[in-house]
PyMOL Python script that loads the backbone (N, CA, C, O; Angstrom):
from pymol import cmd

cmd.read_pdbstr("""\
ATOM      1  N   MET A   1       0.823  -1.195   0.000  1.00  0.00           N
ATOM      2  CA  MET A   1       0.000   0.000   0.000  1.00  0.00           C
ATOM      3  C   MET A   1       0.873   1.266   0.000  1.00  0.00           C
ATOM      4  O   MET A   1       0.558   2.258  -0.657  1.00  0.00           O
ATOM      5  N   LYS A   2       1.951   1.200   0.739  1.00  0.00           N
ATOM      6  CA  LYS A   2       2.852   2.343   0.811  1.00  0.00           C
ATOM      7  C   LYS A   2       3.463   2.640  -0.564  1.00  0.00           C
ATOM      8  O   LYS A   2       3.645   3.801  -0.931  1.00  0.00           O
ATOM      9  N   GLN A   3       3.775   1.587  -1.313  1.00  0.00           N
ATOM     10  CA  GLN A   3       4.345   1.777  -2.645  1.00  0.00           C
ATOM     11  C   GLN A   3       3.336   2.415  -3.599  1.00  0.00           C
ATOM     12  O   GLN A   3       3.709   3.235  -4.438  1.00  0.00           O
ATOM     13  N   VAL A   4       2.078   2.047  -3.477  1.00  0.00           N
ATOM     14  CA  VAL A   4       1.041   2.615  -4.335  1.00  0.00           C
ATOM     15  C   VAL A   4       0.892   4.110  -4.053  1.00  0.00           C
ATOM     16  O   VAL A   4       0.786   4.912  -4.981  1.00  0.00           O
ATOM     17  N   ILE A   5       0.885   4.476  -2.794  1.00  0.00           N
ATOM     18  CA  ILE A   5       0.763   5.885  -2.421  1.00  0.00           C
ATOM     19  C   ILE A   5       1.967   6.674  -2.932  1.00  0.00           C
ATOM     20  O   ILE A   5       1.808   7.778  -3.453  1.00  0.00           O
ATOM     21  N   LEU A   6       3.158   6.119  -2.787  1.00  0.00           N
ATOM     22  CA  LEU A   6       4.351   6.787  -3.285  1.00  0.00           C
ATOM     23  C   LEU A   6       4.313   6.926  -4.807  1.00  0.00           C
ATOM     24  O   LEU A   6       4.716   7.954  -5.351  1.00  0.00           O
ATOM     25  N   PHE A   7       3.831   5.896  -5.486  1.00  0.00           N
ATOM     26  CA  PHE A   7       3.731   5.950  -6.939  1.00  0.00           C
ATOM     27  C   PHE A   7       2.748   7.035  -7.380  1.00  0.00           C
ATOM     28  O   PHE A   7       3.047   7.797  -8.300  1.00  0.00           O
ATOM     29  N   VAL A   8       1.590   7.116  -6.745  1.00  0.00           N
ATOM     30  CA  VAL A   8       0.599   8.140  -7.082  1.00  0.00           C
ATOM     31  C   VAL A   8       1.166   9.535  -6.782  1.00  0.00           C
ATOM     32  O   VAL A   8       0.984  10.461  -7.571  1.00  0.00           O
ATOM     33  N   PHE A   9       1.839   9.679  -5.664  1.00  0.00           N
ATOM     34  CA  PHE A   9       2.462  10.958  -5.319  1.00  0.00           C
ATOM     35  C   PHE A   9       3.506  11.345  -6.367  1.00  0.00           C
ATOM     36  O   PHE A   9       3.581  12.507  -6.769  1.00  0.00           O
ATOM     37  N   PHE A  10       4.304  10.387  -6.804  1.00  0.00           N
ATOM     38  CA  PHE A  10       5.318  10.644  -7.830  1.00  0.00           C
ATOM     39  C   PHE A  10       4.666  11.082  -9.141  1.00  0.00           C
ATOM     40  O   PHE A  10       5.147  12.017  -9.781  1.00  0.00           O
ATOM     41  N   LEU A  11       3.589  10.429  -9.548  1.00  0.00           N
ATOM     42  CA  LEU A  11       2.885  10.826 -10.769  1.00  0.00           C
ATOM     43  C   LEU A  11       2.327  12.244 -10.646  1.00  0.00           C
ATOM     44  O   LEU A  11       2.422  13.035 -11.584  1.00  0.00           O
ATOM     45  N   PHE A  12       1.752  12.560  -9.498  1.00  0.00           N
ATOM     46  CA  PHE A  12       1.226  13.904  -9.268  1.00  0.00           C
ATOM     47  C   PHE A  12       2.344  14.938  -9.331  1.00  0.00           C
ATOM     48  O   PHE A  12       2.175  16.004  -9.925  1.00  0.00           O
ATOM     49  N   LEU A  13       3.474  14.628  -8.726  1.00  0.00           N
ATOM     50  CA  LEU A  13       4.613  15.537  -8.725  1.00  0.00           C
ATOM     51  C   LEU A  13       5.129  15.762 -10.145  1.00  0.00           C
ATOM     52  O   LEU A  13       5.443  16.895 -10.512  1.00  0.00           O
ATOM     53  N   MET A  14       5.219  14.718 -10.935  1.00  0.00           N
ATOM     54  CA  MET A  14       5.693  14.845 -12.313  1.00  0.00           C
ATOM     55  C   MET A  14       4.712  15.663 -13.164  1.00  0.00           C
ATOM     56  O   MET A  14       5.127  16.413 -14.048  1.00  0.00           O
ATOM     57  N   HIS A  15       3.426  15.514 -12.892  1.00  0.00           N
ATOM     58  CA  HIS A  15       2.419  16.260 -13.647  1.00  0.00           C
ATOM     59  C   HIS A  15       2.510  17.756 -13.349  1.00  0.00           C
ATOM     60  O   HIS A  15       2.375  18.568 -14.263  1.00  0.00           O
ATOM     61  N   THR A  16       2.732  18.130 -12.112  1.00  0.00           N
ATOM     62  CA  THR A  16       2.804  19.542 -11.747  1.00  0.00           C
ATOM     63  C   THR A  16       4.154  20.156 -12.073  1.00  0.00           C
ATOM     64  O   THR A  16       4.269  21.381 -12.119  1.00  0.00           O
ATOM     65  N   ALA A  17       5.172  19.352 -12.300  1.00  0.00           N
ATOM     66  CA  ALA A  17       6.513  19.871 -12.581  1.00  0.00           C
ATOM     67  C   ALA A  17       6.768  20.064 -14.071  1.00  0.00           C
ATOM     68  O   ALA A  17       7.889  20.384 -14.467  1.00  0.00           O
ATOM     69  N   ARG A  18       5.756  19.878 -14.896  1.00  0.00           N
ATOM     70  CA  ARG A  18       5.924  20.086 -16.330  1.00  0.00           C
ATOM     71  C   ARG A  18       6.260  21.536 -16.616  1.00  0.00           C
ATOM     72  O   ARG A  18       5.848  22.420 -15.866  1.00  0.00           O
ATOM     73  N   PRO A  19       6.994  21.798 -17.679  1.00  0.00           N
ATOM     74  CA  PRO A  19       7.305  23.188 -18.024  1.00  0.00           C
ATOM     75  C   PRO A  19       6.040  23.961 -18.365  1.00  0.00           C
ATOM     76  O   PRO A  19       5.083  23.395 -18.894  1.00  0.00           O
ATOM     77  N   GLN A  20       6.037  25.231 -18.067  1.00  0.00           N
ATOM     78  CA  GLN A  20       4.873  26.072 -18.299  1.00  0.00           C
ATOM     79  C   GLN A  20       4.912  26.670 -19.699  1.00  0.00           C
ATOM     80  O   GLN A  20       4.898  27.890 -19.866  1.00  0.00           O
ATOM     81  N   ASP A  21       4.961  25.808 -20.692  1.00  0.00           N
ATOM     82  CA  ASP A  21       4.951  26.253 -22.083  1.00  0.00           C
ATOM     83  C   ASP A  21       3.509  26.282 -22.551  1.00  0.00           C
ATOM     84  O   ASP A  21       2.772  25.311 -22.379  1.00  0.00           O
ATOM     85  N   GLY A  22       3.117  27.373 -23.129  1.00  0.00           N
ATOM     86  CA  GLY A  22       1.753  27.477 -23.602  1.00  0.00           C
ATOM     87  C   GLY A  22       1.663  28.432 -24.763  1.00  0.00           C
ATOM     88  O   GLY A  22       2.658  28.752 -25.413  1.00  0.00           O
ATOM     89  N   LYS A  23       0.455  28.880 -25.010  1.00  0.00           N
ATOM     90  CA  LYS A  23       0.203  29.802 -26.111  1.00  0.00           C
ATOM     91  C   LYS A  23      -0.616  30.955 -25.546  1.00  0.00           C
ATOM     92  O   LYS A  23      -1.711  30.750 -25.022  1.00  0.00           O
ATOM     93  N   ILE A  24      -0.080  32.165 -25.654  1.00  0.00           N
ATOM     94  CA  ILE A  24      -0.746  33.349 -25.130  1.00  0.00           C
ATOM     95  C   ILE A  24      -0.993  34.300 -26.290  1.00  0.00           C
ATOM     96  O   ILE A  24      -0.119  34.508 -27.132  1.00  0.00           O
ATOM     97  N   SER A  25      -2.185  34.872 -26.328  1.00  0.00           N
ATOM     98  CA  SER A  25      -2.542  35.819 -27.372  1.00  0.00           C
ATOM     99  C   SER A  25      -2.818  37.178 -26.723  1.00  0.00           C
ATOM    100  O   SER A  25      -3.535  37.259 -25.726  1.00  0.00           O
ATOM    101  N   MET A  26      -2.245  38.245 -27.293  1.00  0.00           N
ATOM    102  CA  MET A  26      -2.418  39.589 -26.736  1.00  0.00           C
ATOM    103  C   MET A  26      -2.774  40.572 -27.843  1.00  0.00           C
ATOM    104  O   MET A  26      -2.222  40.503 -28.941  1.00  0.00           O
ATOM    105  N   ASN A  27      -3.699  41.490 -27.552  1.00  0.00           N
ATOM    106  CA  ASN A  27      -4.003  42.583 -28.472  1.00  0.00           C
ATOM    107  C   ASN A  27      -3.056  43.734 -28.176  1.00  0.00           C
ATOM    108  O   ASN A  27      -2.757  44.016 -27.016  1.00  0.00           O
ATOM    109  N   LEU A  28      -2.580  44.400 -29.228  1.00  0.00           N
ATOM    110  CA  LEU A  28      -1.585  45.460 -29.090  1.00  0.00           C
ATOM    111  C   LEU A  28      -2.103  46.760 -29.680  1.00  0.00           C
ATOM    112  O   LEU A  28      -3.014  46.764 -30.508  1.00  0.00           O
ATOM    113  N   ALA A  29      -1.504  47.875 -29.239  1.00  0.00           N
ATOM    114  CA  ALA A  29      -1.806  49.182 -29.821  1.00  0.00           C
ATOM    115  C   ALA A  29      -1.081  49.308 -31.162  1.00  0.00           C
ATOM    116  O   ALA A  29      -0.228  48.484 -31.490  1.00  0.00           O
ATOM    117  N   ASN A  30      -1.421  50.333 -31.927  1.00  0.00           N
ATOM    118  CA  ASN A  30      -0.782  50.554 -33.233  1.00  0.00           C
ATOM    119  C   ASN A  30       0.708  50.805 -33.071  1.00  0.00           C
ATOM    120  O   ASN A  30       1.139  51.461 -32.123  1.00  0.00           O
ATOM    121  N   PHE A  31       1.497  50.271 -34.014  1.00  0.00           N
ATOM    122  CA  PHE A  31       2.943  50.473 -34.000  1.00  0.00           C
ATOM    123  C   PHE A  31       3.453  50.530 -35.431  1.00  0.00           C
ATOM    124  O   PHE A  31       2.813  50.022 -36.352  1.00  0.00           O
ATOM    125  N   THR A  32       4.615  51.157 -35.608  1.00  0.00           N
ATOM    126  CA  THR A  32       5.211  51.284 -36.939  1.00  0.00           C
ATOM    127  C   THR A  32       6.559  50.591 -37.039  1.00  0.00           C
ATOM    128  O   THR A  32       7.080  50.402 -38.137  1.00  0.00           O
ATOM    129  N   GLU A  33       7.126  50.211 -35.903  1.00  0.00           N
ATOM    130  CA  GLU A  33       8.445  49.583 -35.876  1.00  0.00           C
ATOM    131  C   GLU A  33       8.459  48.538 -34.769  1.00  0.00           C
ATOM    132  O   GLU A  33       7.795  48.697 -33.745  1.00  0.00           O
ATOM    133  N   VAL A  34       9.224  47.465 -34.983  1.00  0.00           N
ATOM    134  CA  VAL A  34       9.327  46.385 -33.996  1.00  0.00           C
ATOM    135  C   VAL A  34      10.789  46.148 -33.660  1.00  0.00           C
ATOM    136  O   VAL A  34      11.636  46.062 -34.549  1.00  0.00           O
ATOM    137  N   LYS A  35      11.075  46.044 -32.366  1.00  0.00           N
ATOM    138  CA  LYS A  35      12.416  45.687 -31.901  1.00  0.00           C
ATOM    139  C   LYS A  35      12.269  44.527 -30.929  1.00  0.00           C
ATOM    140  O   LYS A  35      11.456  44.578 -30.007  1.00  0.00           O
ATOM    141  N   ALA A  36      13.062  43.478 -31.140  1.00  0.00           N
ATOM    142  CA  ALA A  36      13.017  42.302 -30.270  1.00  0.00           C
ATOM    143  C   ALA A  36      14.357  42.153 -29.560  1.00  0.00           C
ATOM    144  O   ALA A  36      15.413  42.369 -30.155  1.00  0.00           O
ATOM    145  N   PHE A  37      14.305  41.787 -28.298  1.00  0.00           N
ATOM    146  CA  PHE A  37      15.493  41.648 -27.467  1.00  0.00           C
ATOM    147  C   PHE A  37      15.531  40.258 -26.840  1.00  0.00           C
ATOM    148  O   PHE A  37      14.562  39.504 -26.931  1.00  0.00           O
ATOM    149  N   ASP A  38      16.635  39.927 -26.214  1.00  0.00           N
ATOM    150  CA  ASP A  38      16.808  38.709 -25.409  1.00  0.00           C
ATOM    151  C   ASP A  38      16.656  37.420 -26.208  1.00  0.00           C
ATOM    152  O   ASP A  38      16.335  36.381 -25.632  1.00  0.00           O
ATOM    153  N   GLY A  39      16.876  37.463 -27.512  1.00  0.00           N
ATOM    154  CA  GLY A  39      16.836  36.254 -28.321  1.00  0.00           C
ATOM    155  C   GLY A  39      15.453  35.811 -28.749  1.00  0.00           C
ATOM    156  O   GLY A  39      15.303  34.704 -29.266  1.00  0.00           O
ATOM    157  N   ILE A  40      14.443  36.632 -28.552  1.00  0.00           N
ATOM    158  CA  ILE A  40      13.075  36.276 -28.940  1.00  0.00           C
ATOM    159  C   ILE A  40      12.969  36.292 -30.465  1.00  0.00           C
ATOM    160  O   ILE A  40      13.425  37.236 -31.111  1.00  0.00           O
ATOM    161  N   SER A  41      12.368  35.252 -31.036  1.00  0.00           N
ATOM    162  CA  SER A  41      12.143  35.173 -32.481  1.00  0.00           C
ATOM    163  C   SER A  41      10.790  35.786 -32.810  1.00  0.00           C
ATOM    164  O   SER A  41       9.782  35.446 -32.192  1.00  0.00           O
ATOM    165  N   VAL A  42      10.768  36.694 -33.788  1.00  0.00           N
ATOM    166  CA  VAL A  42       9.539  37.389 -34.172  1.00  0.00           C
ATOM    167  C   VAL A  42       9.234  37.091 -35.630  1.00  0.00           C
ATOM    168  O   VAL A  42      10.111  37.174 -36.490  1.00  0.00           O
ATOM    169  N   ASN A  43       7.981  36.743 -35.899  1.00  0.00           N
ATOM    170  CA  ASN A  43       7.494  36.491 -37.249  1.00  0.00           C
ATOM    171  C   ASN A  43       6.334  37.452 -37.500  1.00  0.00           C
ATOM    172  O   ASN A  43       5.284  37.328 -36.870  1.00  0.00           O
ATOM    173  N   LEU A  44       6.512  38.410 -38.414  1.00  0.00           N
ATOM    174  CA  LEU A  44       5.458  39.377 -38.714  1.00  0.00           C
ATOM    175  C   LEU A  44       4.521  38.812 -39.771  1.00  0.00           C
ATOM    176  O   LEU A  44       4.956  38.298 -40.801  1.00  0.00           O
ATOM    177  N   ILE A  45       3.226  38.919 -39.494  1.00  0.00           N
ATOM    178  CA  ILE A  45       2.191  38.433 -40.401  1.00  0.00           C
ATOM    179  C   ILE A  45       1.273  39.604 -40.725  1.00  0.00           C
ATOM    180  O   ILE A  45       0.733  40.236 -39.818  1.00  0.00           O
ATOM    181  N   LYS A  46       1.093  39.896 -42.000  1.00  0.00           N
ATOM    182  CA  LYS A  46       0.236  41.009 -42.411  1.00  0.00           C
ATOM    183  C   LYS A  46      -1.206  40.712 -42.012  1.00  0.00           C
ATOM    184  O   LYS A  46      -1.738  39.636 -42.285  1.00  0.00           O
ATOM    185  N   SER A  47      -1.829  41.706 -41.351  1.00  0.00           N
ATOM    186  CA  SER A  47      -3.184  41.503 -40.860  1.00  0.00           C
ATOM    187  C   SER A  47      -3.867  42.849 -40.670  1.00  0.00           C
ATOM    188  O   SER A  47      -3.224  43.897 -40.739  1.00  0.00           O
ATOM    189  N   ASN A  48      -5.170  42.813 -40.431  1.00  0.00           N
ATOM    190  CA  ASN A  48      -5.940  44.021 -40.140  1.00  0.00           C
ATOM    191  C   ASN A  48      -5.948  44.355 -38.657  1.00  0.00           C
ATOM    192  O   ASN A  48      -6.370  45.447 -38.276  1.00  0.00           O
ATOM    193  N   GLU A  49      -5.495  43.449 -37.824  1.00  0.00           N
ATOM    194  CA  GLU A  49      -5.502  43.675 -36.380  1.00  0.00           C
ATOM    195  C   GLU A  49      -4.089  43.573 -35.812  1.00  0.00           C
ATOM    196  O   GLU A  49      -3.244  42.852 -36.342  1.00  0.00           O
ATOM    197  N   ASN A  50      -3.850  44.298 -34.737  1.00  0.00           N
ATOM    198  CA  ASN A  50      -2.557  44.271 -34.054  1.00  0.00           C
ATOM    199  C   ASN A  50      -2.648  43.266 -32.916  1.00  0.00           C
ATOM    200  O   ASN A  50      -3.274  43.526 -31.889  1.00  0.00           O
ATOM    201  N   LYS A  51      -2.024  42.132 -33.111  1.00  0.00           N
ATOM    202  CA  LYS A  51      -2.150  41.029 -32.172  1.00  0.00           C
ATOM    203  C   LYS A  51      -0.835  40.275 -32.126  1.00  0.00           C
ATOM    204  O   LYS A  51      -0.144  40.156 -33.137  1.00  0.00           O
ATOM    205  N   ALA A  52      -0.491  39.769 -30.958  1.00  0.00           N
ATOM    206  CA  ALA A  52       0.713  38.955 -30.796  1.00  0.00           C
ATOM    207  C   ALA A  52       0.313  37.609 -30.216  1.00  0.00           C
ATOM    208  O   ALA A  52      -0.463  37.537 -29.263  1.00  0.00           O
ATOM    209  N   VAL A  53       0.845  36.547 -30.797  1.00  0.00           N
ATOM    210  CA  VAL A  53       0.639  35.195 -30.281  1.00  0.00           C
ATOM    211  C   VAL A  53       2.005  34.685 -29.838  1.00  0.00           C
ATOM    212  O   VAL A  53       2.926  34.555 -30.645  1.00  0.00           O
ATOM    213  N   ILE A  54       2.120  34.398 -28.548  1.00  0.00           N
ATOM    214  CA  ILE A  54       3.395  33.986 -27.963  1.00  0.00           C
ATOM    215  C   ILE A  54       3.360  32.485 -27.742  1.00  0.00           C
ATOM    216  O   ILE A  54       2.432  31.969 -27.118  1.00  0.00           O
ATOM    217  N   THR A  55       4.369  31.778 -28.251  1.00  0.00           N
ATOM    218  CA  THR A  55       4.476  30.334 -28.061  1.00  0.00           C
ATOM    219  C   THR A  55       5.891  29.991 -27.622  1.00  0.00           C
ATOM    220  O   THR A  55       6.798  30.820 -27.693  1.00  0.00           O
ATOM    221  N   GLY A  56       6.065  28.759 -27.168  1.00  0.00           N
ATOM    222  CA  GLY A  56       7.388  28.295 -26.757  1.00  0.00           C
ATOM    223  C   GLY A  56       7.560  28.337 -25.259  1.00  0.00           C
ATOM    224  O   GLY A  56       6.600  28.180 -24.504  1.00  0.00           O
ATOM    225  N   ALA A  57       8.791  28.551 -24.834  1.00  0.00           N
ATOM    226  CA  ALA A  57       9.124  28.545 -23.407  1.00  0.00           C
ATOM    227  C   ALA A  57       8.930  29.931 -22.798  1.00  0.00           C
ATOM    228  O   ALA A  57       9.099  30.946 -23.473  1.00  0.00           O
ATOM    229  N   ASN A  58       8.578  29.959 -21.538  1.00  0.00           N
ATOM    230  CA  ASN A  58       8.435  31.201 -20.757  1.00  0.00           C
ATOM    231  C   ASN A  58       7.482  32.204 -21.402  1.00  0.00           C
ATOM    232  O   ASN A  58       7.778  33.398 -21.454  1.00  0.00           O
ATOM    233  N   THR A  59       6.355  31.730 -21.887  1.00  0.00           N
ATOM    234  CA  THR A  59       5.412  32.611 -22.573  1.00  0.00           C
ATOM    235  C   THR A  59       4.837  33.674 -21.649  1.00  0.00           C
ATOM    236  O   THR A  59       4.476  34.760 -22.102  1.00  0.00           O
ATOM    237  N   ASP A  60       4.749  33.377 -20.376  1.00  0.00           N
ATOM    238  CA  ASP A  60       4.190  34.345 -19.433  1.00  0.00           C
ATOM    239  C   ASP A  60       5.209  35.384 -18.982  1.00  0.00           C
ATOM    240  O   ASP A  60       4.864  36.286 -18.218  1.00  0.00           O
ATOM    241  N   LYS A  61       6.441  35.280 -19.431  1.00  0.00           N
ATOM    242  CA  LYS A  61       7.508  36.204 -19.024  1.00  0.00           C
ATOM    243  C   LYS A  61       7.881  37.206 -20.117  1.00  0.00           C
ATOM    244  O   LYS A  61       8.915  37.867 -20.015  1.00  0.00           O
ATOM    245  N   VAL A  62       7.057  37.329 -21.161  1.00  0.00           N
ATOM    246  CA  VAL A  62       7.339  38.247 -22.266  1.00  0.00           C
ATOM    247  C   VAL A  62       6.657  39.586 -21.990  1.00  0.00           C
ATOM    248  O   VAL A  62       5.485  39.628 -21.615  1.00  0.00           O
ATOM    249  N   ASN A  63       7.399  40.681 -22.179  1.00  0.00           N
ATOM    250  CA  ASN A  63       6.868  42.034 -21.999  1.00  0.00           C
ATOM    251  C   ASN A  63       6.805  42.753 -23.333  1.00  0.00           C
ATOM    252  O   ASN A  63       7.695  42.619 -24.173  1.00  0.00           O
ATOM    253  N   PHE A  64       5.728  43.524 -23.516  1.00  0.00           N
ATOM    254  CA  PHE A  64       5.567  44.380 -24.685  1.00  0.00           C
ATOM    255  C   PHE A  64       5.524  45.826 -24.213  1.00  0.00           C
ATOM    256  O   PHE A  64       4.750  46.174 -23.321  1.00  0.00           O
ATOM    257  N   VAL A  65       6.358  46.665 -24.814  1.00  0.00           N
ATOM    258  CA  VAL A  65       6.365  48.096 -24.504  1.00  0.00           C
ATOM    259  C   VAL A  65       6.201  48.845 -25.815  1.00  0.00           C
ATOM    260  O   VAL A  65       6.981  48.655 -26.748  1.00  0.00           O
ATOM    261  N   ASN A  66       5.181  49.699 -25.883  1.00  0.00           N
ATOM    262  CA  ASN A  66       4.938  50.495 -27.082  1.00  0.00           C
ATOM    263  C   ASN A  66       5.185  51.954 -26.727  1.00  0.00           C
ATOM    264  O   ASN A  66       4.390  52.575 -26.021  1.00  0.00           O
ATOM    265  N   SER A  67       6.295  52.495 -27.223  1.00  0.00           N
ATOM    266  CA  SER A  67       6.604  53.902 -26.959  1.00  0.00           C
ATOM    267  C   SER A  67       6.755  54.640 -28.283  1.00  0.00           C
ATOM    268  O   SER A  67       7.677  54.381 -29.057  1.00  0.00           O
ATOM    269  N   ASP A  68       5.837  55.558 -28.523  1.00  0.00           N
ATOM    270  CA  ASP A  68       5.832  56.373 -29.744  1.00  0.00           C
ATOM    271  C   ASP A  68       5.827  55.533 -31.015  1.00  0.00           C
ATOM    272  O   ASP A  68       6.528  55.856 -31.973  1.00  0.00           O
ATOM    273  N   GLY A  69       5.049  54.466 -31.031  1.00  0.00           N
ATOM    274  CA  GLY A  69       4.923  53.631 -32.218  1.00  0.00           C
ATOM    275  C   GLY A  69       6.005  52.589 -32.389  1.00  0.00           C
ATOM    276  O   GLY A  69       5.991  51.846 -33.371  1.00  0.00           O
ATOM    277  N   ILE A  70       6.943  52.514 -31.461  1.00  0.00           N
ATOM    278  CA  ILE A  70       7.994  51.493 -31.513  1.00  0.00           C
ATOM    279  C   ILE A  70       7.624  50.396 -30.520  1.00  0.00           C
ATOM    280  O   ILE A  70       7.612  50.621 -29.310  1.00  0.00           O
ATOM    281  N   LEU A  71       7.327  49.221 -31.037  1.00  0.00           N
ATOM    282  CA  LEU A  71       6.965  48.083 -30.196  1.00  0.00           C
ATOM    283  C   LEU A  71       8.233  47.339 -29.801  1.00  0.00           C
ATOM    284  O   LEU A  71       8.953  46.824 -30.657  1.00  0.00           O
ATOM    285  N   LYS A  72       8.500  47.287 -28.506  1.00  0.00           N
ATOM    286  CA  LYS A  72       9.680  46.588 -27.988  1.00  0.00           C
ATOM    287  C   LYS A  72       9.213  45.313 -27.303  1.00  0.00           C
ATOM    288  O   LYS A  72       8.362  45.338 -26.414  1.00  0.00           O
ATOM    289  N   ILE A  73       9.793  44.193 -27.741  1.00  0.00           N
ATOM    290  CA  ILE A  73       9.434  42.883 -27.201  1.00  0.00           C
ATOM    291  C   ILE A  73      10.651  42.350 -26.468  1.00  0.00           C
ATOM    292  O   ILE A  73      11.721  42.196 -27.058  1.00  0.00           O
ATOM    293  N   ARG A  74      10.489  42.068 -25.188  1.00  0.00           N
ATOM    294  CA  ARG A  74      11.621  41.582 -24.388  1.00  0.00           C
ATOM    295  C   ARG A  74      11.116  40.669 -23.283  1.00  0.00           C
ATOM    296  O   ARG A  74       9.919  40.604 -23.002  1.00  0.00           O
ATOM    297  N   MET A  75      12.051  39.969 -22.668  1.00  0.00           N
ATOM    298  CA  MET A  75      11.733  39.106 -21.536  1.00  0.00           C
ATOM    299  C   MET A  75      11.725  39.942 -20.262  1.00  0.00           C
ATOM    300  O   MET A  75      12.352  40.999 -20.198  1.00  0.00           O
ATOM    301  N   GLU A  76      11.003  39.456 -19.238  1.00  0.00           N
ATOM    302  CA  GLU A  76      11.049  40.111 -17.934  1.00  0.00           C
ATOM    303  C   GLU A  76      12.469  40.057 -17.398  1.00  0.00           C
ATOM    304  O   GLU A  76      13.278  39.245 -17.847  1.00  0.00           O
ATOM    305  N   ILE A  77      12.767  40.909 -16.452  1.00  0.00           N
ATOM    306  CA  ILE A  77      14.125  41.026 -15.930  1.00  0.00           C
ATOM    307  C   ILE A  77      14.612  39.716 -15.298  1.00  0.00           C
ATOM    308  O   ILE A  77      15.813  39.447 -15.297  1.00  0.00           O
ATOM    309  N   THR A  78      13.706  38.908 -14.765  1.00  0.00           N
ATOM    310  CA  THR A  78      14.120  37.635 -14.158  1.00  0.00           C
ATOM    311  C   THR A  78      14.482  36.585 -15.199  1.00  0.00           C
ATOM    312  O   THR A  78      15.126  35.590 -14.868  1.00  0.00           O
ATOM    313  N   LYS A  79      14.082  36.789 -16.447  1.00  0.00           N
ATOM    314  CA  LYS A  79      14.360  35.833 -17.524  1.00  0.00           C
ATOM    315  C   LYS A  79      15.166  36.470 -18.652  1.00  0.00           C
ATOM    316  O   LYS A  79      15.074  36.040 -19.802  1.00  0.00           O
ATOM    317  N   ILE A  80      15.948  37.482 -18.332  1.00  0.00           N
ATOM    318  CA  ILE A  80      16.729  38.196 -19.338  1.00  0.00           C
ATOM    319  C   ILE A  80      17.677  37.229 -20.055  1.00  0.00           C
ATOM    320  O   ILE A  80      18.258  36.348 -19.421  1.00  0.00           O
ATOM    321  N   PHE A  81      17.832  37.387 -21.354  1.00  0.00           N
ATOM    322  CA  PHE A  81      18.674  36.550 -22.224  1.00  0.00           C
ATOM    323  C   PHE A  81      18.208  35.095 -22.300  1.00  0.00           C
ATOM    324  O   PHE A  81      19.001  34.222 -22.654  1.00  0.00           O
ATOM    325  N   SER A  82      16.955  34.814 -21.979  1.00  0.00           N
ATOM    326  CA  SER A  82      16.484  33.429 -22.060  1.00  0.00           C
ATOM    327  C   SER A  82      15.263  33.318 -22.972  1.00  0.00           C
ATOM    328  O   SER A  82      14.358  32.529 -22.700  1.00  0.00           O
ATOM    329  N   GLY A  83      15.232  34.093 -24.039  1.00  0.00           N
ATOM    330  CA  GLY A  83      14.105  34.052 -24.952  1.00  0.00           C
ATOM    331  C   GLY A  83      14.363  33.266 -26.217  1.00  0.00           C
ATOM    332  O   GLY A  83      13.613  33.389 -27.185  1.00  0.00           O
ATOM    333  N   TYR A  84      15.414  32.456 -26.228  1.00  0.00           N
ATOM    334  CA  TYR A  84      15.785  31.741 -27.446  1.00  0.00           C
ATOM    335  C   TYR A  84      14.807  30.642 -27.829  1.00  0.00           C
ATOM    336  O   TYR A  84      14.823  30.173 -28.968  1.00  0.00           O
ATOM    337  N   ARG A  85      13.965  30.227 -26.909  1.00  0.00           N
ATOM    338  CA  ARG A  85      12.939  29.229 -27.232  1.00  0.00           C
ATOM    339  C   ARG A  85      11.548  29.849 -27.160  1.00  0.00           C
ATOM    340  O   ARG A  85      10.554  29.137 -27.012  1.00  0.00           O
ATOM    341  N   THR A  86      11.476  31.179 -27.266  1.00  0.00           N
ATOM    342  CA  THR A  86      10.209  31.903 -27.223  1.00  0.00           C
ATOM    343  C   THR A  86       9.968  32.539 -28.585  1.00  0.00           C
ATOM    344  O   THR A  86      10.860  33.163 -29.159  1.00  0.00           O
ATOM    345  N   PHE A  87       8.751  32.374 -29.094  1.00  0.00           N
ATOM    346  CA  PHE A  87       8.416  32.825 -30.442  1.00  0.00           C
ATOM    347  C   PHE A  87       7.187  33.723 -30.399  1.00  0.00           C
ATOM    348  O   PHE A  87       6.221  33.425 -29.697  1.00  0.00           O
ATOM    349  N   VAL A  88       7.222  34.821 -31.148  1.00  0.00           N
ATOM    350  CA  VAL A  88       6.105  35.758 -31.224  1.00  0.00           C
ATOM    351  C   VAL A  88       5.689  35.875 -32.679  1.00  0.00           C
ATOM    352  O   VAL A  88       6.504  36.191 -33.546  1.00  0.00           O
ATOM    353  N   ASP A  89       4.410  35.618 -32.940  1.00  0.00           N
ATOM    354  CA  ASP A  89       3.839  35.760 -34.291  1.00  0.00           C
ATOM    355  C   ASP A  89       2.873  36.923 -34.288  1.00  0.00           C
ATOM    356  O   ASP A  89       2.273  37.230 -35.318  1.00  0.00           O
TER     357      ASP A  89
END
""", "prot")
cmd.dss("prot")
cmd.show_as("cartoon", "prot")
cmd.util.cbc("prot")
cmd.orient("prot")
């Protein structure tokens, strides 16, 4: 019985320890220029709406700053230089 409980606990632990990779979609204000930092890969798609879809690793750690029409895409300060597996479309 003890082994069964340990096995179930181990499965639960492995399930919660999965990486937090997901897909996040954000609406953006108008911009005329894009700058990406920290190794983030950006793919521009012509559209009628200003929207960003973030995929890959650390999707919840991506920051967007729009200053005077310049959209700056970077990682949060705690994840600086770790955007090489993060993609923005």
